[in-house]
PDB file as gemmi writes it, atoms N, CA and C in Angstrom:
CRYST1    1.000    1.000    1.000  90.00  90.00  90.00 P 1                      
ATOM      1  N   MET A   1       0.898  -1.141  -0.136  1.00  0.00           N  
ATOM      2  CA  MET A   1       0.151   0.252  -0.275  1.00  0.00           C  
ATOM      3  C   MET A   1       1.566   1.106   0.146  1.00  0.00           C  
ATOM      4  N   THR A   2       0.811   2.257  -0.743  1.00  0.00           N  
ATOM      5  CA  THR A   2       1.465   3.323  -0.776  1.00  0.00           C  
ATOM      6  C   THR A   2       0.662   4.424  -0.207  1.00  0.00           C  
ATOM      7  N   THR A   3       1.299   5.090   0.102  1.00  0.00           N  
ATOM      8  CA  THR A   3       0.646   6.185   1.282  1.00  0.00           C  
ATOM      9  C   THR A   3       0.594   7.391  -0.061  1.00  0.00           C  
ATOM     10  N   PRO A   4      -0.097   8.480   0.408  1.00  0.00           N  
ATOM     11  CA  PRO A   4      -0.306  10.084  -0.668  1.00  0.00           C  
ATOM     12  C   PRO A   4       0.808  10.295  -0.671  1.00  0.00           C  
ATOM     13  N   GLU A   5       1.593  10.786  -0.046  1.00  0.00           N  
ATOM     14  CA  GLU A   5       3.241  11.228  -0.559  1.00  0.00           C  
ATOM     15  C   GLU A   5       3.398  10.456  -1.617  1.00  0.00           C  
ATOM     16  N   GLU A   6       3.602   8.749  -1.036  1.00  0.00           N  
ATOM     17  CA  GLU A   6       4.072   8.684  -2.458  1.00  0.00           C  
ATOM     18  C   GLU A   6       3.145   8.214  -3.560  1.00  0.00           C  
ATOM     19  N   SER A   7       2.915   8.749  -4.080  1.00  0.00           N  
ATOM     20  CA  SER A   7       2.484   8.474  -4.489  1.00  0.00           C  
ATOM     21  C   SER A   7       1.941   9.094  -5.989  1.00  0.00           C  
ATOM     22  N   ALA A   8       2.042  10.134  -5.403  1.00  0.00           N  
ATOM     23  CA  ALA A   8       1.966  11.997  -5.782  1.00  0.00           C  
ATOM     24  C   ALA A   8       3.724  12.189  -6.549  1.00  0.00           C  
ATOM     25  N   THR A   9       4.333  11.481  -6.333  1.00  0.00           N  
ATOM     26  CA  THR A   9       6.011  11.516  -6.507  1.00  0.00           C  
ATOM     27  C   THR A   9       6.208  10.656  -7.145  1.00  0.00           C  
ATOM     28  N   ASP A  10       6.458  10.728  -7.744  1.00  0.00           N  
ATOM     29  CA  ASP A  10       8.111   9.573  -8.884  1.00  0.00           C  
ATOM     30  C   ASP A  10       9.819   9.483  -8.214  1.00  0.00           C  
ATOM     31  N   LEU A  11       9.527   9.801  -6.735  1.00  0.00           N  
ATOM     32  CA  LEU A  11      10.766   9.566  -6.379  1.00  0.00           C  
ATOM     33  C   LEU A  11      11.032   8.059  -5.842  1.00  0.00           C  
ATOM     34  N   PRO A  12      11.648   7.972  -6.046  1.00  0.00           N  
ATOM     35  CA  PRO A  12      12.485   6.396  -5.521  1.00  0.00           C  
ATOM     36  C   PRO A  12      11.335   5.627  -4.374  1.00  0.00           C  
ATOM     37  N   ARG A  13      11.379   4.471  -4.087  1.00  0.00           N  
ATOM     38  CA  ARG A  13       9.997   3.874  -3.560  1.00  0.00           C  
ATOM     39  C   ARG A  13      11.703   3.275  -2.434  1.00  0.00           C  
ATOM     40  N   GLY A  14      12.388   3.085  -2.648  1.00  0.00           N  
ATOM     41  CA  GLY A  14      13.830   2.195  -1.483  1.00  0.00           C  
ATOM     42  C   GLY A  14      14.271   3.994  -0.634  1.00  0.00           C  
ATOM     43  N   ILE A  15      13.860   4.620  -1.169  1.00  0.00           N  
ATOM     44  CA  ILE A  15      14.261   6.167   0.218  1.00  0.00           C  
ATOM     45  C   ILE A  15      13.808   5.500   1.831  1.00  0.00           C  
ATOM     46  N   GLY A  16      12.500   5.637   1.357  1.00  0.00           N  
ATOM     47  CA  GLY A  16      11.624   5.142   2.669  1.00  0.00           C  
ATOM     48  C   GLY A  16      10.668   6.177   2.596  1.00  0.00           C  
ATOM     49  N   ALA A  17       9.285   5.795   3.647  1.00  0.00           N  
ATOM     50  CA  ALA A  17       8.470   6.789   4.069  1.00  0.00           C  
ATOM     51  C   ALA A  17       9.484   8.341   4.891  1.00  0.00           C  
ATOM     52  N   PRO A  18      10.485   8.233   5.571  1.00  0.00           N  
ATOM     53  CA  PRO A  18      10.362   9.264   5.969  1.00  0.00           C  
ATOM     54  C   PRO A  18      10.613  10.033   4.981  1.00  0.00           C  
ATOM     55  N   ALA A  19      12.243   9.618   4.338  1.00  0.00           N  
ATOM     56  CA  ALA A  19      12.823  10.761   3.314  1.00  0.00           C  
ATOM     57  C   ALA A  19      11.666  11.303   2.372  1.00  0.00           C  
ATOM     58  N   THR A  20      10.399  10.482   2.077  1.00  0.00           N  
ATOM     59  CA  THR A  20       9.354  10.495   0.431  1.00  0.00           C  
ATOM     60  C   THR A  20       9.134  11.910   1.381  1.00  0.00           C  
ATOM     61  N   ARG A  21       8.390  12.032   2.165  1.00  0.00           N  
ATOM     62  CA  ARG A  21       8.171  12.866   3.323  1.00  0.00           C  
ATOM     63  C   ARG A  21       8.769  14.577   3.299  1.00  0.00           C  
ATOM     64  N   ALA A  22       9.693  13.286   3.841  1.00  0.00           N  
ATOM     65  CA  ALA A  22      10.628  15.024   4.144  1.00  0.00           C  
ATOM     66  C   ALA A  22      11.480  15.909   2.719  1.00  0.00           C  
ATOM     67  N   LEU A  23      11.622  14.989   1.946  1.00  0.00           N  
ATOM     68  CA  LEU A  23      11.397  15.659   0.548  1.00  0.00           C  
ATOM     69  C   LEU A  23      10.609  16.270  -0.202  1.00  0.00           C  
ATOM     70  N   THR A  24       9.526  16.052   0.081  1.00  0.00           N  
ATOM     71  CA  THR A  24       7.654  16.469  -0.513  1.00  0.00           C  
ATOM     72  C   THR A  24       7.397  17.320   0.329  1.00  0.00           C  
ATOM     73  N   ALA A  25       7.511  17.630   1.628  1.00  0.00           N  
ATOM     74  CA  ALA A  25       7.444  18.296   2.545  1.00  0.00           C  
ATOM     75  C   ALA A  25       8.009  20.185   2.173  1.00  0.00           C  
ATOM     76  N   ALA A  26       9.496  20.262   1.587  1.00  0.00           N  
ATOM     77  CA  ALA A  26       9.543  20.549   0.930  1.00  0.00           C  
ATOM     78  C   ALA A  26      10.177  21.111  -0.758  1.00  0.00           C  
ATOM     79  N   GLY A  27       9.464  21.020  -0.516  1.00  0.00           N  
ATOM     80  CA  GLY A  27       8.632  20.595  -1.942  1.00  0.00           C  
ATOM     81  C   GLY A  27       9.702  20.005  -3.705  1.00  0.00           C  
ATOM     82  N   TYR A  28       9.995  19.079  -2.900  1.00  0.00           N  
ATOM     83  CA  TYR A  28      10.801  18.219  -3.998  1.00  0.00           C  
ATOM     84  C   TYR A  28       9.717  17.156  -4.278  1.00  0.00           C  
ATOM     85  N   THR A  29       9.369  17.553  -5.332  1.00  0.00           N  
ATOM     86  CA  THR A  29       8.387  15.970  -5.505  1.00  0.00           C  
ATOM     87  C   THR A  29       8.433  15.291  -6.669  1.00  0.00           C  
ATOM     88  N   THR A  30       9.707  16.090  -8.105  1.00  0.00           N  
ATOM     89  CA  THR A  30      10.168  14.500  -9.232  1.00  0.00           C  
ATOM     90  C   THR A  30      11.520  14.604  -8.924  1.00  0.00           C  
ATOM     91  N   LEU A  31      11.911  13.966  -9.678  1.00  0.00           N  
ATOM     92  CA  LEU A  31      13.421  13.632  -9.162  1.00  0.00           C  
ATOM     93  C   LEU A  31      13.930  14.522 -10.130  1.00  0.00           C  
ATOM     94  N   ASP A  32      13.124  14.547 -10.917  1.00  0.00           N  
ATOM     95  CA  ASP A  32      14.405  15.478 -12.264  1.00  0.00           C  
ATOM     96  C   ASP A  32      14.086  16.837 -10.993  1.00  0.00           C  
ATOM     97  N   ALA A  33      13.646  17.516  -9.385  1.00  0.00           N  
ATOM     98  CA  ALA A  33      13.445  18.571  -9.616  1.00  0.00           C  
ATOM     99  C   ALA A  33      14.754  18.922  -8.300  1.00  0.00           C  
ATOM    100  N   LEU A  34      15.393  17.644  -8.000  1.00  0.00           N  
ATOM    101  CA  LEU A  34      16.692  17.429  -6.904  1.00  0.00           C  
ATOM    102  C   LEU A  34      17.511  16.999  -7.678  1.00  0.00           C  
ATOM    103  N   ALA A  35      17.387  16.877  -9.367  1.00  0.00           N  
ATOM    104  CA  ALA A  35      18.893  17.285 -10.087  1.00  0.00           C  
ATOM    105  C   ALA A  35      19.117  18.437  -9.920  1.00  0.00           C  
ATOM    106  N   GLY A  36      20.696  18.756  -9.424  1.00  0.00           N  
ATOM    107  CA  GLY A  36      21.858  20.190  -9.081  1.00  0.00           C  
ATOM    108  C   GLY A  36      22.126  20.358  -8.034  1.00  0.00           C  
ATOM    109  N   VAL A  37      20.566  20.054  -6.633  1.00  0.00           N  
ATOM    110  CA  VAL A  37      20.806  20.362  -5.751  1.00  0.00           C  
ATOM    111  C   VAL A  37      22.017  19.573  -4.675  1.00  0.00           C  
ATOM    112  N   PRO A  38      22.548  20.567  -3.963  1.00  0.00           N  
ATOM    113  CA  PRO A  38      23.617  19.905  -3.008  1.00  0.00           C  
ATOM    114  C   PRO A  38      22.804  18.625  -1.473  1.00  0.00           C  
ATOM    115  N   ARG A  39      23.844  17.779  -2.053  1.00  0.00           N  
ATOM    116  CA  ARG A  39      23.754  17.210  -1.156  1.00  0.00           C  
ATOM    117  C   ARG A  39      23.916  17.190   0.370  1.00  0.00           C  
ATOM    118  N   ALA A  40      24.747  17.637   0.676  1.00  0.00           N  
ATOM    119  CA  ALA A  40      24.632  18.456   2.218  1.00  0.00           C  
ATOM    120  C   ALA A  40      23.128  19.486   2.420  1.00  0.00           C  
ATOM    121  N   GLU A  41      21.961  19.802   1.710  1.00  0.00           N  
ATOM    122  CA  GLU A  41      20.787  20.403   1.378  1.00  0.00           C  
ATOM    123  C   GLU A  41      19.653  19.419   1.972  1.00  0.00           C  
ATOM    124  N   LEU A  42      19.678  18.481   1.452  1.00  0.00           N  
ATOM    125  CA  LEU A  42      19.342  17.327   1.114  1.00  0.00           C  
ATOM    126  C   LEU A  42      18.897  15.902   2.400  1.00  0.00           C  
ATOM    127  N   ALA A  43      20.060  16.519   2.307  1.00  0.00           N  
ATOM    128  CA  ALA A  43      21.076  15.540   4.507  1.00  0.00           C  
ATOM    129  C   ALA A  43      20.509  16.350   5.436  1.00  0.00           C  
ATOM    130  N   ALA A  44      20.290  17.757   5.409  1.00  0.00           N  
ATOM    131  CA  ALA A  44      20.188  18.701   6.549  1.00  0.00           C  
ATOM    132  C   ALA A  44      18.405  17.988   7.197  1.00  0.00           C  
ATOM    133  N   LEU A  45      17.963  17.945   5.466  1.00  0.00           N  
ATOM    134  CA  LEU A  45      16.441  16.955   5.928  1.00  0.00           C  
ATOM    135  C   LEU A  45      15.906  16.595   7.139  1.00  0.00           C  
ATOM    136  N   HIS A  46      15.439  16.427   7.932  1.00  0.00           N  
ATOM    137  CA  HIS A  46      15.197  15.222   9.248  1.00  0.00           C  
ATOM    138  C   HIS A  46      14.349  13.789   7.652  1.00  0.00           C  
ATOM    139  N   GLY A  47      15.341  12.758   7.720  1.00  0.00           N  
ATOM    140  CA  GLY A  47      14.397  11.936   7.969  1.00  0.00           C  
ATOM    141  C   GLY A  47      15.491  11.523   6.372  1.00  0.00           C  
ATOM    142  N   VAL A  48      16.456  12.467   5.682  1.00  0.00           N  
ATOM    143  CA  VAL A  48      16.799  11.978   4.432  1.00  0.00           C  
ATOM    144  C   VAL A  48      18.169  11.883   5.240  1.00  0.00           C  
ATOM    145  N   GLY A  49      18.712  10.523   5.334  1.00  0.00           N  
ATOM    146  CA  GLY A  49      19.436  10.105   5.318  1.00  0.00           C  
ATOM    147  C   GLY A  49      21.220   9.451   4.220  1.00  0.00           C  
ATOM    148  N   PRO A  50      22.066   8.379   4.797  1.00  0.00           N  
ATOM    149  CA  PRO A  50      22.836   8.238   4.148  1.00  0.00           C  
ATOM    150  C   PRO A  50      22.320   7.624   2.591  1.00  0.00           C  
ATOM    151  N   LYS A  51      21.010   6.761   2.905  1.00  0.00           N  
ATOM    152  CA  LYS A  51      20.835   5.133   2.325  1.00  0.00           C  
ATOM    153  C   LYS A  51      19.991   5.939   0.916  1.00  0.00           C  
ATOM    154  N   ALA A  52      19.070   6.719   2.173  1.00  0.00           N  
ATOM    155  CA  ALA A  52      18.412   8.023   0.508  1.00  0.00           C  
ATOM    156  C   ALA A  52      19.341   8.846  -0.102  1.00  0.00           C  
ATOM    157  N   LEU A  53      20.243   9.262  -0.580  1.00  0.00           N  
ATOM    158  CA  LEU A  53      20.479  10.243  -0.972  1.00  0.00           C  
ATOM    159  C   LEU A  53      21.249   8.687  -1.565  1.00  0.00           C  
ATOM    160  N   ARG A  54      21.734   8.103  -1.468  1.00  0.00           N  
ATOM    161  CA  ARG A  54      22.524   6.587  -2.404  1.00  0.00           C  
ATOM    162  C   ARG A  54      21.363   6.871  -3.199  1.00  0.00           C  
ATOM    163  N   VAL A  55      20.083   6.325  -3.132  1.00  0.00           N  
ATOM    164  CA  VAL A  55      18.869   5.700  -3.478  1.00  0.00           C  
ATOM    165  C   VAL A  55      19.045   6.724  -4.627  1.00  0.00           C  
ATOM    166  N   LEU A  56      18.790   7.923  -3.787  1.00  0.00           N  
ATOM    167  CA  LEU A  56      18.379   9.197  -5.441  1.00  0.00           C  
ATOM    168  C   LEU A  56      19.443   9.615  -6.324  1.00  0.00           C  
ATOM    169  N   GLN A  57      20.477   9.400  -6.204  1.00  0.00           N  
ATOM    170  CA  GLN A  57      21.959   9.445  -6.722  1.00  0.00           C  
ATOM    171  C   GLN A  57      22.282   8.800  -7.843  1.00  0.00           C  
ATOM    172  N   GLU A  58      21.458   7.529  -6.725  1.00  0.00           N  
ATOM    173  CA  GLU A  58      21.665   6.429  -7.900  1.00  0.00           C  
ATOM    174  C   GLU A  58      20.433   6.390  -9.214  1.00  0.00           C  
ATOM    175  N   SER A  59      19.471   6.657  -8.656  1.00  0.00           N  
ATOM    176  CA  SER A  59      18.112   6.489  -9.711  1.00  0.00           C  
ATOM    177  C   SER A  59      18.575   8.216 -10.864  1.00  0.00           C  
ATOM    178  N   LEU A  60      19.166   9.313 -10.027  1.00  0.00           N  
ATOM    179  CA  LEU A  60      18.910  10.662 -11.750  1.00  0.00           C  
ATOM    180  C   LEU A  60      19.701   9.639 -12.193  1.00  0.00           C  
ATOM    181  N   GLU A  61      20.864   9.147 -11.437  1.00  0.00           N  
ATOM    182  CA  GLU A  61      22.671   8.780 -12.881  1.00  0.00           C  
ATOM    183  C   GLU A  61      22.151   7.685 -13.817  1.00  0.00           C  
ATOM    184  N   GLU A  62      20.742   7.570 -13.631  1.00  0.00           N  
ATOM    185  CA  GLU A  62      20.346   6.486 -14.465  1.00  0.00           C  
ATOM    186  C   GLU A  62      19.233   7.379 -15.449  1.00  0.00           C  
ATOM    187  N   ARG A  63      19.527   9.034 -15.069  1.00  0.00           N  
ATOM    188  CA  ARG A  63      18.371   9.884 -15.788  1.00  0.00           C  
ATOM    189  C   ARG A  63      19.411  10.165 -16.132  1.00  0.00           C  
ATOM    190  N   GLY A  64      21.418  10.453 -16.770  1.00  0.00           N  
ATOM    191  CA  GLY A  64      21.914  11.360 -16.431  1.00  0.00           C  
ATOM    192  C   GLY A  64      21.939  12.420 -16.022  1.00  0.00           C  
ATOM    193  N   LEU A  65      21.642  12.350 -14.886  1.00  0.00           N  
ATOM    194  CA  LEU A  65      21.534  13.849 -14.136  1.00  0.00           C  
ATOM    195  C   LEU A  65      22.257  13.011 -12.704  1.00  0.00           C  
ATOM    196  N   SER A  66      22.234  14.440 -11.700  1.00  0.00           N  
ATOM    197  CA  SER A  66      22.687  14.378 -10.135  1.00  0.00           C  
ATOM    198  C   SER A  66      22.318  14.922  -9.957  1.00  0.00           C  
ATOM    199  N   LEU A  67      23.644  15.141  -7.903  1.00  0.00           N  
ATOM    200  CA  LEU A  67      23.557  15.353  -7.593  1.00  0.00           C  
ATOM    201  C   LEU A  67      24.327  16.659  -7.255  1.00  0.00           C  
ATOM    202  N   GLY A  68      24.065  17.606  -6.644  1.00  0.00           N  
ATOM    203  CA  GLY A  68      25.152  19.080  -6.277  1.00  0.00           C  
ATOM    204  C   GLY A  68      25.800  18.381  -5.933  1.00  0.00           C  
TER     205      GLY A  68                                                      
END                                                                             
């Protein structure tokens, strides 16, 4: 079962619900919106840890993008 936050985004499911909530609350609802955003800025969000950052980076790289 998906939460409303997960169904309204294309963020990878592997980042976990806390990271998904933190990112959507900060206005990042799509993976493409994260391209170029500094890792430190995302890591400062409560719920976004090393695993979420790794999964996000890998997902962005699949699209030819990356975190800042």
